[in-house]
C-alpha positions as CSV (number, residue, x, y, z in Angstrom):
1,X,-22.9,214.2,-2.3
2,X,-21.2,211.6,-0.8
3,X,-19.0,211.6,2.3
4,X,-15.2,210.7,1.8
5,X,-14.2,207.2,2.8
6,X,-12.6,207.6,6.3
7,X,-10.1,204.6,7.4
8,X,-9.6,203.4,10.7
9,X,-5.5,204.1,11.5
10,X,-5.5,200.9,13.8
11,X,-6.7,198.3,11.0
12,X,-7.0,200.7,8.0
13,X,-11.2,199.3,7.5
14,X,-13.4,201.4,5.6
15,X,-16.7,200.5,8.1
16,X,-16.4,203.6,10.0
17,X,-18.8,206.1,11.3
18,X,-19.2,209.4,12.8
19,X,-21.1,209.4,15.8
20,X,-21.6,213.1,16.7
21,X,-17.9,213.7,18.2
22,X,-15.8,210.9,17.3
23,X,-15.2,208.7,14.6
24,X,-15.6,204.5,15.6
25,X,-14.3,202.1,13.3
26,X,-17.1,199.2,13.2
27,X,-14.2,196.1,12.9
28,X,-11.8,197.0,16.0
29,X,-13.9,199.5,17.5
30,X,-11.2,202.1,18.1
31,X,-12.4,206.1,18.9
32,X,-10.4,208.3,16.8
33,X,-10.5,211.9,15.4
34,X,-8.9,211.6,11.6
35,X,-7.2,215.1,11.6
36,X,-5.0,213.6,14.5
37,X,-4.6,210.1,13.3
38,X,-3.3,211.8,9.9
39,X,-1.0,214.3,12.0
40,X,0.4,211.2,13.9
41,X,1.0,208.7,11.1
42,X,2.6,211.9,8.9
43,X,5.2,212.3,12.0
44,X,6.1,208.8,11.5
45,X,9.7,208.2,11.9
46,X,11.7,205.2,11.9
47,X,15.0,204.3,12.9
48,X,17.9,201.7,12.4
49,X,19.1,200.3,15.9
50,X,21.7,203.3,16.3
51,X,20.0,206.1,15.6
52,X,20.4,206.7,12.1
53,X,16.7,207.4,9.7
54,X,15.5,204.7,7.1
55,X,13.7,205.7,4.2
56,X,11.8,203.1,1.9
57,X,14.5,202.1,-0.8
58,X,17.8,201.9,2.0
59,X,19.7,199.0,2.3
60,X,20.4,197.4,5.8
61,X,22.5,194.6,7.2
62,X,21.0,192.8,10.2
63,X,23.1,193.7,13.4
64,X,22.1,189.9,15.4
65,X,21.5,186.8,13.8
66,X,17.5,186.2,13.3
67,X,15.8,183.5,13.9
68,X,12.3,183.1,11.9
69,X,8.9,181.9,14.0
70,X,7.7,179.1,12.7
71,X,10.8,177.4,10.4
72,X,14.3,176.3,11.0
73,X,15.7,179.7,9.1
74,X,18.1,181.8,11.0
75,X,19.0,185.3,9.3
76,X,22.8,185.7,9.3
77,X,24.1,188.7,11.3
78,X,25.5,190.9,8.9
79,X,23.3,190.0,5.6
80,X,22.8,192.9,3.6
81,X,19.0,193.7,2.5
82,X,18.4,196.1,0.1
83,X,15.7,198.2,-1.2
84,X,13.4,197.3,2.0
85,X,10.3,199.0,2.7
86,X,8.4,200.9,5.4
87,X,5.2,200.1,7.2
88,X,3.5,200.4,10.6
89,X,3.2,197.8,13.2
90,X,5.1,196.1,15.1
91,X,7.7,194.5,12.7
92,X,7.9,197.8,10.3
93,X,10.4,196.7,7.6
94,X,9.3,194.6,4.8
95,X,11.4,192.6,2.8
96,X,13.1,190.1,1.0
97,X,16.1,187.9,1.5
98,X,16.8,185.7,-1.3
99,X,13.5,185.8,-2.6
100,X,11.6,184.8,0.4
101,X,9.2,187.9,2.0
102,X,10.3,188.7,5.6
103,X,9.0,191.7,8.7
104,X,11.5,193.0,10.7
105,X,12.0,195.1,13.0
106,X,13.9,198.3,12.6
107,X,15.6,197.5,15.9
108,X,17.8,195.0,14.6
109,X,18.8,196.8,11.6
110,X,22.0,199.2,10.8
111,X,21.9,201.2,7.4
112,X,24.0,200.9,4.9
113,X,26.4,203.0,3.5
């Protein structure tokens, strides 16, 4: 039987191998323990600018105007964003505003009631 594929927690690559002590990713050279990585990702909690816990599908509003890099678009303060999706990374909220996809930081959002 073949062993299950273990993905890298940093780059999500499937090209990892066990060196006798730890797992290593061939793509980004990250060394990790798959049991510890699973426990850390299960504990991840996303919070808005005021400490409220965010969940997938929540509706949020922007707490400050955000200039979008590489464009002349500025997202206005108070813009309501529906049906957010939480992801790992620096920009941890994926959403659509006026039909365009954006990745935002949760620290600039406020959970709508």
